[in-house]
N, C-alpha and C positions, 0 to 999 in steps of 0.2 A: 739539871733536869735530864735524867738518863733513861726515861721510859717514854716511848713514843707510841701512841695508840690513835687509831682513827675509827670513829663510830658515828652514830646518828642520834639526834635528839628531836622529839616532838615537844612542843611547849605544853605544859600540863593544862593550862586554861584555854589553850587554842591548839588542839592536836593537829590541825591542818597546817600549822606553821612548823615546818621541819627543816633541820639543818644538818649538814655534814660538819663534824667537829674533829679537829686535829688536836689531840691532847699531848702536852709536853709535861711530864710528871716527875715528881720526886717522891720516893718511898721513904717516909719519915721513920716508920717502924713497921712491923708485920701487920699491924691493925689499921694503919693510917697512911694515906698518900694525898698529895695535893697537886693539882694540875692547872696550868694555864691553857686556855682554849683559843685556837686560831681558826680562821676559815681556810687555811691552806698550810703549805710547808715551804713556801718560797720567801724571798726577801721582802716581797710586798704584801705578805699575809697580814691580816688584821686581827688584833686581839679582840675576841668576841665574848669571852666569859671566863668563869672559873669552875672547877669541880673538885670536891673533896670526896675521897673514897674511903669507906670504913668497912671493917670486917663485920660478919654477922655477930660476933661476940660483942662488939661495941654497939651495934644497932640495937641489940636486945636490951641494952641498959638505958636506952633513950626514953624520955617521957612520951606517952602516946601522942601528945600534941606536936611534938617535934618530928615524929616518924613520918608525917604526911609530906615532909619536904624531901625524903630520901627515896630514890627509885631503885628497883632491883636490877641486877646485872645478868642473871643466868641466861635469859633469852639472847642478849647481845652476844654472849660467849658461845652458847650452843648452836645458835643459828649461823655462826660464821660472819656475822655483820661486824663485830668488833675485831680489828686486826692490829697487829704490831709489825708494820712494814720493816723489812730488812733483817728481822730476826731469823736465825736458823730454826728449823722445825722443832728441834728438841727444846730450845729456849722459849719458843712461842708457846709450846704446850705447857711448860713449867709456869710461865707467866699467867696464862689463862687459868690453869689449875689453881694458882694462888688467889685469883680474883673470884673464883666460884663462891656463890652465896653472899657476895659483898653488895654494898649499896653505895649510891652516889648522890651527892647534893650538888646540883648544878644551877648556876645563874648565868643566863645570857644577857649581856648588856648592849650588844650591837648586832642588829640584823643586817648583815652585809649582803645578803642574797640567799635565797633558798630555792626550793623547787618551783616557786611561783613567780619569781621576778628578780630584779636587780638589787633590792635592799636599799638601805639608807646610806647617804654619803658620810654622815657622822653618827655617833651613838645618840639615839633619840628615845625619849619615853622612859618608862619604868623598867627595871630589870625584870626578866621573865624566868620563872621557875621552869626548868626543863624536866622531861621525863624520859623513860625508855620505852622502846617497842617491846612488846611481850607476846606477839603472835605474828605469824606470817600474814602478809597482806596489809599490815598497818602502815608500813612505809609506802610513800607515794610511788607509783610505777616509775621506774627509771632512776630513782634516787640512789639506790645501792648499785645498780648496774653502771651508772655514770662513774661513780667512784672506782668500781672494779676495773672498768675500762681504762680510766686515766692512770691508775696506779698498778696496772697489770696484776690484779688480784682476782682470785676465784673464790667467792664467798661460799659457793656450794661445796667446793673441795675442802675448805676450812671446816665446814659443818661435818663432813664425813670424817675428817681427821680427829675431830673432837668428840666423836660418839662415845669414846670410852670415859669421858668426863661425866656422862649422864648419871651414873650411879652415885656420884658425889653431890648431885644437886638436891638441895632441901627446898621444901615449899617456902616461898618468900612473900612478904607483905608488899602491896603495891602492884601486884601483877594485874589485878582487875581494875585499877584506878581509871583507866581509859577504855575499858571494855565497852564496845558498842558505840564509841565516839568516832569511828572511822567509816567512811561511806562504802568501803569495799568489803567483800567477804573475807573473813579472817580464819586462821587455822592454828590451833594449838600445836606445839611440838613437844616431844618427849623431854622430860627433865624440867619443864617450866610449869609450876603449879602454884596456885594461890595458897598462902598459909591458912587463910580462912576456910577455903574448901577442904583442906586437909584435916580440919578440926570437926567436920560434920560427922 
């Protein structure tokens, strides 16, 4: 597993349940990657789930019933929330460019702790389908900032560095799946658009 990414997931059926996710990934081919998700990057990190990442080309071939499991990635990239710690700037930009317009299918099987509390001591209950943030203000206050502080990352700086990726962004399905489900005011950002809106 030679790709390391850190991002955030709200649960699709319970958007207030949000997690920091450390992805350790293998790129199988240009259209498909698979990741093991942990709650950290240290020896005592716990395995919390899995994520599969597919290109827009593969997503477009899926049956409509299947598409509801796959979340869009453009906001994660363009907002600066998704990071690849330790990569030089040029390699980071190339990696993020390769993931533009992609989709992820993510199942979390262990809630080890999130913005609300300590989590479970062992994996309990059903797997939870995770989603992506698609607007500023959807992540709980302090969630991104805590990660940034702990890992010496500046998400706002990443956002500025990735502005030239905006022209590559295509409208995606799933952008509005959780619209209105968060208690805070939210704000759209350039490059993140619902595919359904674009067809109006």
